[in-house]
Each structure stands twice: as structure tokens, then as C-alpha cells.
ZADO-1210 file (C-alpha; in nm, 4 decimals, padded with zeros to 6 digits):
<atoms>
<atom x="07.7014" y="12.1302" z="06.7361" code="MET" pos="1"/>
<atom x="07.3349" y="12.0717" z="06.6573" code="ARG" pos="2"/>
<atom x="07.2243" y="11.8950" z="06.3396" code="PHE" pos="3"/>
<atom x="06.8888" y="11.9471" z="06.1718" code="GLU" pos="4"/>
<atom x="06.6893" y="11.6434" z="06.0639" code="SER" pos="5"/>
<atom x="06.5262" y="11.8157" z="05.7663" code="ARG" pos="6"/>
<atom x="06.6883" y="11.7806" z="05.4226" code="PRO" pos="7"/>
<atom x="06.9111" y="12.0602" z="05.3054" code="SER" pos="8"/>
<atom x="06.8485" y="12.2292" z="04.9726" code="HIS" pos="9"/>
<atom x="07.2103" y="12.3383" z="04.9320" code="SER" pos="10"/>
<atom x="07.3353" y="12.0185" z="04.7718" code="SER" pos="11"/>
<atom x="07.4320" y="12.0398" z="04.4049" code="SER" pos="12"/>
<atom x="07.2424" y="11.7182" z="04.3274" code="TYR" pos="13"/>
<atom x="06.9113" y="11.8505" z="04.4540" code="SER" pos="14"/>
<atom x="06.9530" y="12.1840" z="04.2776" code="SER" pos="15"/>
<atom x="07.0526" y="12.0274" z="03.9448" code="SER" pos="16"/>
<atom x="06.6969" y="11.9420" z="03.8422" code="GLY" pos="17"/>
<atom x="06.7132" y="11.5668" z="03.8988" code="TYR" pos="18"/>
<atom x="06.5804" y="11.5689" z="04.2558" code="ALA" pos="19"/>
<atom x="06.4134" y="11.8127" z="04.4855" code="GLY" pos="20"/>
<atom x="06.0651" y="11.9423" z="04.5416" code="GLY" pos="21"/>
<atom x="05.9456" y="11.8389" z="04.1946" code="ASP" pos="22"/>
<atom x="06.1081" y="11.4957" z="04.1858" code="SER" pos="23"/>
<atom x="05.8526" y="11.3692" z="03.9308" code="GLY" pos="24"/>
<atom x="05.9445" y="11.6433" z="03.6835" code="LYS" pos="25"/>
<atom x="06.1756" y="11.5596" z="03.3946" code="ASN" pos="26"/>
<atom x="06.5122" y="11.7388" z="03.3819" code="PRO" pos="27"/>
<atom x="06.5279" y="12.0456" z="03.1631" code="GLY" pos="28"/>
<atom x="06.6304" y="12.0300" z="02.8001" code="LEU" pos="29"/>
<atom x="06.9470" y="12.2311" z="02.8716" code="ARG" pos="30"/>
<atom x="07.0543" y="11.9778" z="03.1385" code="ARG" pos="31"/>
<atom x="06.9914" y="11.6813" z="02.9074" code="VAL" pos="32"/>
<atom x="07.1806" y="11.8501" z="02.6230" code="PHE" pos="33"/>
<atom x="07.4785" y="11.9284" z="02.8469" code="SER" pos="34"/>
<atom x="07.4874" y="11.5658" z="02.9681" code="ASP" pos="35"/>
<atom x="07.4869" y="11.4354" z="02.6103" code="ILE" pos="36"/>
<atom x="07.7639" y="11.6777" z="02.5074" code="VAL" pos="37"/>
<atom x="07.9740" y="11.5773" z="02.8088" code="MET" pos="38"/>
<atom x="07.9355" y="11.2047" z="02.7323" code="ILE" pos="39"/>
<atom x="08.0217" y="11.2625" z="02.3647" code="ALA" pos="40"/>
<atom x="08.3283" y="11.4667" z="02.4626" code="PHE" pos="41"/>
<atom x="08.4604" y="11.2015" z="02.6995" code="TRP" pos="42"/>
<atom x="08.3789" y="10.9285" z="02.4455" code="GLY" pos="43"/>
<atom x="08.5829" y="11.1108" z="02.1816" code="ALA" pos="44"/>
<atom x="08.8806" y="11.1484" z="02.4160" code="MET" pos="45"/>
<atom x="08.9604" y="10.7741" z="02.4198" code="ILE" pos="46"/>
<atom x="09.0164" y="10.7283" z="02.0439" code="PRO" pos="47"/>
<atom x="09.1816" y="11.0697" z="02.0363" code="GLY" pos="48"/>
<atom x="09.4412" y="10.9682" z="02.2926" code="PHE" pos="49"/>
<atom x="09.4926" y="10.6354" z="02.1147" code="LEU" pos="50"/>
<atom x="09.5485" y="10.8180" z="01.7850" code="TRP" pos="51"/>
<atom x="09.7921" y="11.0655" z="01.9395" code="ILE" pos="52"/>
<atom x="09.9802" y="10.7812" z="02.1089" code="GLY" pos="53"/>
<atom x="09.9995" y="10.5885" z="01.7837" code="ASN" pos="54"/>
<atom x="10.1193" y="10.8955" z="01.5945" code="ALA" pos="55"/>
<atom x="10.3865" y="10.9540" z="01.8601" code="ALA" pos="56"/>
<atom x="10.5117" y="10.5959" z="01.8229" code="GLY" pos="57"/>
<atom x="10.3840" y="10.4414" z="02.1448" code="PHE" pos="58"/>
</atoms>
């Protein structure tokens, strides 16, 4: 099997807007918004699980 030494553009990291041909370009507003929503969602899960556990008597 022969391996190429050039970088592949099929990786999800390079196609996400954070790296690639325009590495100096800022990520798009949609990508930043989705990251903030994901962090807020996961941050809300911790007190949510604690509240559900407390309500269940654990």
C-alpha cells in the first residue's frame, strides 16, 4: 500500500472551518453559535442530573 505525503482534505477537522487552506480566517458565525449552544447544553445537563437525582431520593 502506498501512502501520499500531502495532507488530506477529507478530515472533519480541516473541513470544519478551523483549519485548512484559509487557516488565518476566523470560523463562521454559524460554527461559533453551534459551539456556544453545545457548551450551554452540556453545562445545563450537570445541574439537571443533580436535580433529577435529588428529586428521586438519591
